[in-house]
N, C-alpha and C positions, 0 to 999 in steps of 0.2 A: 473426568474419571479415568481416561485412558490416554495413551500416547497419541493415537490418531486424532482424537478430539482436541487435545492440546495443540497439536501442530496446526489443525484447521483454524483454531482460535487465534494462534499467533500469526498465521498467514492472512487472517482477516483483520489484522491490526496495522498500524503504521510503524511505530518504533520497534515493536517486537518482530516484525517482518524483516527489518533491515539486515540483521546478521544472517538470516536464513537465505537471503537472495544476494548476498554480497558476491560480486564477481570474483573475489579472491578466496571464496569458501573452499576449504579442503576437506573438512570432516565435521560431522554433527554427531553428538552423543546426547541421548535424552533418557531420563528415567522418570518414573511416576510412582508415587507412594499413595495408596488409597487408605484412608483412615476409616475403617468400617464403623466404629462406634462414636466417631467424632464428626465435626462439621467439615464437609468437603474433602478435597485431596490437594496434594501439592505436586508440582512437576518442576523439573529442573532441566535446563538445556545448556549445553556447552558447545559453542560454535568456534572452531579453530580456523582462523584465516591467516593468510600470509600477505605481506605488503606487496602490491603489484601495480604496475602501470598498464593493466590490461585495457583493451579498447572496448570491452563488452559494455553493453547497455541492456539492462534487464527491465522489461515491462511486466507488471503484474497487476491484475490477472492477465495471463498470457492469452494470445489469440486462440480461440477454440475452446477455452475453458468453459465448463458447464457446472451447474450447481453453485454458482457464485452467490453468496448471501445478498439479500436485498438491502441489508442495513449494516451499519458499523456498530458492533456490540460494545464499544468502549474499551479503554485501556488506561493504565496508569503508568507513566504520566499521560495526561490527556492532550492529544495534539490539536484539539479544537478550542476555539475561543469560548469563554464562559457563556452559557445560555444557548448553545448551538442547537439543542433539541435532537429529534430523530433524524438521522442522516443516512446517506447511502454508504456503500463500502469504499474503502480507500483504493485508489488507483495510483500506482507508483511507477516512476521511471528512475532507476538507479544508475547513476553515471559512475564509471570507473575512473581511477587516476586523479581524484580530487577536482574534477571539473565542476564549475559553478554556473548553473543556468541563470540566464537573465531574460526579462520580457516574456514570462511564461503565460500562456493562455491554454484553456481546455474547453472542449466542446463534447457533449454527450448526445448521441442520437439513438432514438428508438429505430432499429433497422426496418421494422415492418411499417410503421406509420410515417417515418421521416421526421418526427418531432425532434427538435434540437433544443438544448439548454446550455447556457454558459454559467449556470449558478453552481459554483463550487467554492469550497474553502480551499484555497491554494496554499501550500506550504513549500518553501524552498529554503536553501541554506541561508540566503540573505533576507528572506521575508517569511518567517514562520507564521503559520496561522495562530498559534499560541506563542506569544512573545516570551513566555517563561522558559520555553524549551527550544532554544535556537539551533541546536546542532542536529541535523538530520542526515549527516554523512553523504552529502552530494546527491540527495534524492529529491525529486519533484513528487509531491503528493497532492492529488486532487480528490477531495471528498465531496460528492454531490450533496447539496444542501437539503435534499429530501430523499426519503427512501426510494429505491427503485421498485418497479413493478415485478411481480413474480412471473417466471416462465417467459421472459422477454429477452430477445437478443439486442444488446447495446453495442454501439461502436463509439469508442472514445478516442479523440485525437488531441494530443498535447503537443504544443509547439514551444520552442524556446531558442534563444541564442546561446550557443555553447562555444566558448573560445571565440573565434571569429565567424563561426558558421551558424546559419539558421537550420534548426533540426526539427523534424516532425516524427512523432511516434504514434502509431495507431494500433489499437487492440479491439477485438470483437469477442464478446463473451455472452453467455446466457445465464440468467439468474435462476435460482432454484425455485 
């Protein structure tokens, strides 16, 4: 119903998040039309990017984020395979410059208890979780196969081979 809600919704998605965290992002414009006597509302966003070979890598949710949703609310197109059920929020690493990650793994850890899980739907440019939508713009996406617990701090570590280098990204966030 408002721009802030729309932005939060898009950032808690996979495909709709990508233009908002693109390393070449230069400007974002967004408008919202609320239909008072009809069903729902419509929002429209325009993200203007420029082609770049920036070396930035963007991890989202970023370290220190709070109020991260415990679940993935869904999106169309659906980045998950059919029948996935209730899952956790998407965790992404966006690579700049057309890099293509290989040999991707992910681990999520409850910081307080130390409990770890490797149960994710992984989506990469070469191995999308939903084969119908193969292009994810050089982004690694790990979606936990179950909803996360509320009010818990999680540490997520994603590793991949990028170019000739082994890379590791870690983010630590707290769910709402």
